[in-house]
C-alpha positions in Angstrom: 157.4 35.9 110.5 155.4 33.8 108.2 156.0 29.8 109.6 157.2 27.2 107.0 154.5 24.6 109.1 151.6 25.2 111.0 151.6 23.9 114.5 152.8 20.5 115.1 149.5 18.4 115.9 151.2 15.0 115.6 154.0 12.9 117.2 154.4 9.5 114.8 156.6 6.8 116.2 157.8 3.8 114.3 157.6 0.8 116.8 158.9 -2.8 116.3 156.1 -4.2 118.2 152.8 -2.6 118.1 151.1 -4.6 120.7 153.9 -3.7 123.5 154.2 0.0 122.2 150.1 0.2 123.0 150.7 -1.4 126.3 153.4 1.4 127.1 151.3 4.2 125.9 148.2 2.8 127.5 149.3 1.5 130.7 152.5 3.7 131.6 151.6 7.0 130.0 147.8 6.9 130.3 147.2 8.0 126.5 143.7 6.6 124.9 141.9 5.2 123.5 143.8 4.4 120.4 142.0 3.9 117.1 143.3 1.0 114.9 143.6 1.3 111.2 144.8 -2.1 110.1 146.6 -2.9 106.8 145.6 0.6 105.4 144.4 0.6 101.9 146.3 3.5 100.1 144.7 4.6 96.5 147.9 6.2 95.3 151.1 6.0 97.1 154.7 7.6 95.8 158.1 6.7 97.7 161.3 8.7 96.1 159.2 9.5 92.7 158.2 6.1 92.2 154.7 4.0 92.8 154.7 2.2 95.7 152.9 -0.4 98.1 153.3 -1.0 101.5 151.8 -3.1 104.3 151.2 -1.0 107.2 148.8 -0.5 110.6 148.6 2.6 112.7 147.0 3.4 116.1 146.3 7.2 116.7 145.1 8.4 120.3 145.4 11.9 121.7 147.3 13.5 125.0 145.9 16.6 125.3 145.9 18.6 121.9 148.7 16.3 120.6 147.9 13.3 118.8 150.4 10.2 119.2 150.5 8.1 115.9 152.4 4.3 116.5 153.2 2.8 113.2 154.0 -0.6 112.1 155.3 -1.7 108.7 154.3 -5.2 108.2 156.5 -5.7 105.0 159.7 -4.6 103.9 158.5 -2.5 101.0 160.7 0.6 100.3 159.2 3.6 102.5 160.1 5.9 104.8 159.2 3.8 107.7 161.6 0.6 106.9 164.4 3.4 106.0 163.7 5.2 109.5 163.9 1.6 110.8 167.2 0.4 109.1 168.7 3.7 109.9 167.7 4.4 113.6 165.7 1.4 115.0 162.3 2.5 116.6 161.3 6.0 118.0 160.2 9.2 116.9 159.6 9.3 112.9 158.2 12.2 112.1 155.5 15.0 113.4 152.6 15.8 111.5 150.7 19.3 110.9 147.9 20.2 109.1 147.4 22.3 105.9 144.3 23.5 103.7 146.4 22.0 100.6 149.3 19.7 100.3 149.9 20.7 96.9 150.1 24.5 97.7 152.7 23.8 100.5 154.6 21.4 98.3 154.8 24.3 95.7 155.6 27.0 98.3 158.3 24.6 100.2 160.2 23.6 96.6 162.3 26.9 96.8 163.5 26.2 100.2 164.6 22.7 98.7 162.0 20.7 100.4 160.5 18.1 98.5 158.1 15.1 98.9 160.0 12.0 100.2 156.2 10.2 100.4 153.2 11.0 99.6 149.8 9.7 98.3 146.1 9.5 99.2 144.3 6.8 101.3 141.3 4.8 99.9 139.3 7.4 102.3 140.4 10.4 100.2 143.3 11.5 103.0 145.8 13.6 101.2 149.5 13.7 103.0 153.1 14.2 102.3 156.1 13.6 104.3 159.0 16.0 103.7 162.5 15.7 103.4 163.1 17.6 106.4 164.4 15.1 108.6 168.1 16.3 109.2 167.8 14.4 112.7 165.7 11.6 113.5 162.3 12.5 114.1 162.4 16.0 112.1 160.4 14.7 109.0 157.3 16.7 108.9 153.8 15.3 107.3 151.7 17.6 105.7 148.2 16.4 106.5 145.4 17.9 104.2 142.4 19.2 106.4 139.4 17.7 104.7 136.0 17.3 106.1 136.5 13.9 106.9 139.9 13.8 108.2 139.0 16.8 110.0 135.5 14.9 111.7 138.0 11.8 112.5 140.6 13.6 114.5 137.8 15.6 116.5 136.1 12.3 117.0 139.4 10.8 118.2 140.2 13.8 120.3 136.8 14.0 122.0 137.1 10.4 123.2 140.4 11.4 124.8 138.8 13.8 126.8 138.1 12.2 130.1 138.8 9.0 128.8 138.5 6.6 132.1 140.7 4.0 130.6 137.8 1.5 129.4 138.1 -0.3 125.7 141.6 1.2 125.1 142.1 -0.1 121.5 139.0 0.6 119.0 139.6 -1.2 115.7 138.3 0.8 112.6 138.1 0.2 108.8 
């Protein structure tokens, strides 16, 4: 059977206190190092069909082959993160899957009634789409387009986690 989504490679959590969440994942869960992307610049962002602007920071690390993403939105602009936080507080908000083409997958999934709730592109060119698959908290799927830059960044993070000795647990990036 053809799967609608590739294997889940990311679990992403909306958190109220990013420092406390990082401390938990590093100290208690022994996950790291985390790569911090502060105030992420988007070249394009759409939420429920309207242009959007949000101020958010995320931290990404690997636990084995699974990526852990911690997300904190700093403003109250409408987004999937503020909707989730109002409805559920904090916790697992979405799961990420890699794709060769966000556009192709969106076209294929429309016949199933699955639409992009939020989508766009980072200033670095990374393309993504969050889908209307969240019939329960944590059930939203994010399509992450596998560009050479994105693939190389994820590989660097994955390699950093292999044999990580606990030093330099938070690494700030652009």
